[in-house]
N, C-alpha and C positions, 0 to 999 in steps of 0.2 A: 642518550635522549630516551631510550626505551626504559632504562632504570629510573630515570627522573620522573617520567609519567606513568610509570607502572605497567608498561606493555611487553609483550613478548618481542624478542629482537626482530624476528622475521616480519612482524607487523610493520614495525617502523621503517625497516628496509623497503617494504613495499611502498609504504606512504611516500617515502623520499623518492622513489622512482615515478610515482603518479603526480605528486604535488610539488616536488623540487623545494624551493626556498620557502614556500608557504607551509611546509610541513609542521614547523613549530606552532604557528598560528592554529593550523588545523587541530592539533593535539591539545592545545589550550582551550579551543572551543568545544572540545569533546568533554571537558571538565566543568563547563558552565552548566548550571541547572536550566531545563526547559520549563516553560510555564505549561500547566495543563490546559487542555482545550476541550470545549464541548460543542456538540452538534445539536441545535434544536430540532425535535422531531415535529415538523410541520404538519404531520398526519394528525397530531394530538393538540397542538397549541401554536398560537402565533409567536414569532420571536420576540416581539416588543412586549408581549405579556409574561412570557418567560422571564425576560431580562428584569422586568418590574418586580416579579415575585422574588427572584434571587437577590436583588438589591435590597429588598425589605429584610432579607435574612442575613445582610451583612456582607454579601458577595460583591467584588468589584470586578467588572467585566470589560473586556476590550473587543471591539468588533474586528473580525478578520477580513481584510480588504478582498472584495470580489466575491466573498461567499456570505451572503446576507443572513444566513441562518446558523453562523459559527462564531464562537467567541473564545478569546483567551481569559483565562481566570487569573486575575492580577492578585487577588487576596480573597479570603473567606474565612468564616468562623467554624465551619462544620466540614466534615469529609464529604466530598461531592457525590459519593455513592451512598449517602445515608439521609439524603433529603426527601421529603415527600415528593418533590417534583421528579427526582430520579426514579422513584419507586413506581410513580404513575406513567413512567415512559415519555416524560416531556423532553428528555435529552439522553444523549449517549456520550460517554467519555471516549473521545476518539482523537487520535493525532491528526494534526492539520495536513500532514503529508499524505496520509491515506485518504483524507477527504478530497484531495486535489486528484488522486488516481481515479475516484468515481467521477468527479467533475470531468475529467478528460474522457472517460467512458461515455458520459452523457446519455444515459438510457432512458430519457424522458419520454421518447416517443416509440419505444421499442416494444414489440409483442412478446418476444421470448429471449430472456437473458439468462447466462449461466455465470454463477460465481463458483470457481473450481475448488477454492481452498477457503471455506467460508467462516470457520470458527475464529474468533468468539462471536462474530456478528456485526462488528462495527460497519464494514463496507457493504455487507448483505442488506442491513437495515437502511443504510444510506441509499443504496440502489432502489430498493422498494419505495423509499420515500420519494425519490425523484420520478419514480414510475406512477406515483400516485396511487399505489396498491392496485394498479390494474396490469393487465397482461400476465405473463407467467415468468416467475424467477426460480430456476433450478439451482439448488445449492447443494454442495457436497463437502463432507470432511471425513477423514479416515479414522478419526479417533472417537470411540464410544464416549469418553468422558467429555471431550470438548463438544461433542454433538449435543450432550444434555445441556450444557451451559448455553450453547447456541439457541436451542429450542426455547429455553427460558428467556433469552434476550428478545426472540421473535415475539413472544407473547407479551412481554412487557412493553414493547415498542409498537404493538397493535398491527403487526404485519400480517396481511392476509392473502398475498399472492404468491406465496413460496411452497415449493415442493422440496423437502429436505431429505437427502439420501446419505446414509453412511456407507461410503464406498471409496476406494482408491480412484481419485480423479483421472489417472491414467487410463482407467478402463471405461470411461464414459463413451468413447466412440462406439463401443459395442451396442449401445442403445440406439444408434443410427439417428439420433435427433440432430436438428440443425438449428443453430442459434443465431439470432441478429447480432448480438453483442456478448462478449465474453470478458469477464475479468479474471486473470490469472495473477493473484498476489501470492507469488510462489514461497514456499517454505525455503528458508535461507539460514545463513549462519548469524545474521543479525548484528553485524558490525556497526550498522547505523544506530543501534540502540544504546551504544556505550554512554551517552549522556544520561540515560534512564537506568542503566544497569552496568556500572564500571566492572563488574566481574567479568564481563565479556572481553576485557583486555587480556585476560589470561586463559579463558575457557574454550577457546576455538583454536584449531590448528589448520596447517595448510591442507592436511588430508580432509578435514571437515569441509572446507571449501570445494575441494574436488568431489567429494561425495554428494554434496548438495547440488552441485553443477549437473552430475548425472541424473538426479531425480528431476531438475528443472528442465532438461533437454527432453525427457519422456513426457512431462507434463505439457510443454509447449508444441510438441508434435501432436499430442492428443487434442489440445485446443485447436490447432489448424484444421484437424479432421471434423471437429464439431461445428466449425464456423461456416455460415452460408457465404457464397461468392458475394463480394461487396460488404461483407460483414466486418465488424471492428473488434479487434482483440487489444486489450490493454494489459501489458505485462509489467508487474512492478515487484520490487523487493525493498527490504530495509537493510541492504548490504552495500558496502563501498566496493566490493571485489568485482573487477571486470568479468572474472571467470563465471559470476553469477548474474551478470547484467549483459554487457555488450557482446560478450562471447556466446551468450544463448541466443541473442537476437541474431547475431551473425550466422550461427548454426541453423536457426529457423529460416533465415532468408535462402540458404543453399539447400535446404531439404523440404521446404513447404512453398505453396504459392501464396506468399506474403510479401508486403512491401511496408516500409516504414513511412508513416505520414506525420505530419506536424501535430503536436500535442495542443496547440493553441495556446500554451502558456507563455507569458512574457518575461518570466523570471526563472531562475535556476540555470545551473551551468550545462552546456551542451554535452551530450553523450561523447565517450572517448572512441577515437578511430584508430589510435595507435597505442594502446596500452602496453606497457612492458616491451615495445618494440614490435608488437604483433600487429599485423595489418587487418583491419576491419572494414566492413562496407562503410563508405563514406556517408551513406544516408543516416548512419547513427547520430550524426550531429543533431538530429532532429529530436532525439530522446532528451530527457532532462534528469539532471543529478542535483540532489539537494544536500548540503552540508551544514551541520550545527552552527559552525562559526561564521558562515555567511548568510544563512537563511532562516536562522532562529527556529529550526525544527529538526526532527530526527533525521539521520542520514537516510536517503531514499533515492530510488531509481524508477522513472516512469518512461515507458516507451509505448507508442500507439501504432498499431499495425492494421493493415487492411488486407483482406483475402482478394486476390486479383482472380479474374476470369481465366480459366485454363484455355 
């Protein structure tokens, strides 16, 4: 089956261990193209006006359920990154899974929010949009090149409440700031992006998963130190690997004053509590997993946590 679908053998062996008889359907789903999605920037334009403008240009849009400012692009005559509306900051090309991570964070009434791994800015500009450009949004990224692109997107999307710092997010606790809410969309191996980038079937090793898990543990420990008591932390990745998802949360529950809370999402698969026979905290069923073959979006993991009073 690995040869048939073009995967490394170790990957398909792991998928059989996780998905059993659904593995073949899972692999077939990863080969199906995903529709592009856009998020209307309500700081600049109303969704209905944006839709009308794009329809005049030959685009066919479909509303995304429960996110009234987001749309799937069914068809179009022009590249989405080359329209006047895009250049004016009226919309951002953003995956629907990452939109849900920000919706779960729900930063609307927050005074101080941190986006720990912000580039290229989809989730950052989304957070600022839901905050109404009020309060303060501290964002970081370690890459100089990615930070330049991020600043460009902040300007294009008319974001005014952001302080951007190029730094390793694991060092943020040195600032001694305390955040109401934190988004940690952690760097990962990106297995969930296979429908968008089939090369990932061959480009990642088990060693890569372990390396990224080490980075993710450092980041979630840093996030817990930054968070106020009673504050909210949303952890997400675009990976299928339990080592980068449930195992990171289980590690955080053992080493930080955090508890898993309900995401509020009514769809998605529950988090795994016994991946590969390893015993995880039972509260991980409150996390959510998304699969291309089931949910018509990239592979994604979202877990919402709350810092408990010591």
